[in-house]
N, C-alpha and C positions, 0 to 999 in steps of 0.2 A: 307905878310906873309913869302914871301920866300920859297914856298911849304910846310912848316910845315903845320900840321894838327892843327885846331882851335878849342878849346873847350870853349865854353861860359858856365860861371858858372853865377847862379841867386842866391842871397840870401839876406837878411835883411841888411839894412843899420844901424842897432841899434848897434850891437856890437862892443865893443872897445878892445883895446889891453889888454889881460889878461883873458878876459871874455871867458868861454869855447866854444861858438861858433865862435869867432875870431880864436882862436887857431887851432880848427879843420880846419876852411877855409884857414889858413895858412899852415897847413900840407897838406890839399888837392892840393894848389897851387904848394908846393914843390914837390909833387907825381906826378902832371900832367906834370911839366917841367922836371922831370926825366926821363918821357917816351918820352920826345921830343916835347910835346904839346905846341903850342902858346897859351897862356891863356887869354881869352877874357872876360871882365866883364862891368857892369854899369859904372866904372871908378870912383864912388865915395867912400865914407867910408863904415864901418862894414864888411860884408862879402867880398864885391868887393874889398876893401884895402886888407883885409887879403890874400886872394886869389893870388892878385897881387904881394903881399910882398913875400909870401912864393914862387912864381914862379922865381921871382927875385932873392931871396936868394940861388936858387938852380941854378942859372945862366940861367933862362928862359927868354922869351920876353913875354910882356904883350901888350894887347889892352885894350882902355876904350873907350865904346861908351857912349858919353853924349849927353845932349841936353839942349837947350836954354830955354825949358818949367822949369827946375829946376834951377831958377835963383840963389839961394842962395847958392846950392851946389858947393862945391870946388872938382876939380879932386884930387885923391890921388897921393901922391908922387912916386908910384911905377909903374906908367903907362909909357910905351915907347913910344906907338902912341895913339894919341888921335882922334877919328872921332867924329865930332859933329853934330848934326842933330837938326831939329828945334822942332820938337814936340815929346811928349812922345811915341806916336804910331809909328813914324820913328823911333825912338831909338829902340823901341823893335823889330821891323821888320829887322833893321841893325843887331842887335845881333843875330837874328835867322839865316839872310841872310849869315852872314861870319862864321858860325860855320859847323864844321863837326860832333860835338857831343856836348850834354848839359848835365849839373848836376844842378840840385836844392837842395840847402842846406835850412835850416830852416828860414822860412821869414814869412812875413805878405801877405798883400792882393797884393801888387805888384808882390812879388814872385810866388804868387798863380795864378796870370793872367799869368806870362810869363809861367810858367809850363803847365798851361791849354792850352796857345796858341800853344805852341810846341806839346804837346800831341795830340790834335785835328787836328794840320796838319799832323802829323804822321799817326793818325787813319785814316784820309780821303785821305791819299797819295797826300795832296797839295804839300808837299816837298819829295823829295827822301828820303829814308830810312836812318835815322840817328840814332846813340843810344843815349838813353837818360836815365839819372839814377837820383833817388833821394839818398841823403846822410842821411843814419840812418832812425829811425822809425817815425820821425816828419809828413811826408807826407802819411805813411801806411794808416790811416784811411780815407783819402781821395781818395786813389787809390781804396781802398776797396769799398767803396760806390759807387764810380762811374763805377767800374767794375760788381757790380751787375747789372747794367742796362744794360751795353756792352756785357757783356758774356752771354752764353746760349741762344741767339738769332741767328737765320741764318742772316748773313749780310756779305756784301763784304768787310767791313771796317776792319781796320787792328787790332784794339784791340780784335774783336770777335775772329780772328784767331791767338792769340797770344799776349803775354805780350809786350807790347810796352815801359813801364817804368820799368827799373830795380832798385830795392832795393838794394843799396849797405851798407854793415856793417861798412865800414871804408873808410878814403880817400884813402888808397892803394887799397881797393878792387875797388873803382870807377876808379881809373887810369888803372888798369889792365883790368877791364871789357871793359873801352873805347878803351884801346890798341888792345884788342883781337878782339873786334868788326870792329875796322876800318882798321886793318890790313887784315880782310878777303876782305874788299872791294877794 
């Protein structure tokens, strides 16, 4: 990645060009690239394609982490570098390992698992502090419910001592937040 900071974006494979979620992810990719981030995703369609496309349209670089597990899935045309892993789990942990920061867009069970694993790794300090954001209000009810358990109890874990997941209001807000956090480190 040539020294550039990497932001991994998680999101649904379902949106298509013209859908609101696709277009929002495309803008997100553009904003991340404009801040100089190398945009990493799962490499397939939907949000992964849109964020990669937006990054490429802004002159940025993209990385797609794919897996043999998804036999029928095709890598999207906007990926510069593909890293292929055997299993779904290896793919997930490669997406996490390569990132300096994370964004979760609207998504289903796969995106929920990705967000949960990153959040737990930050919460338990399994990985160094890396900024994590969710885009929009979609994940807010999940964050609120989990925080009911995590907050208000004495613990050495991260979430009990401060919010580990930032809720961004727009793609620009995500990019600005990550840029601010990553320039501090």
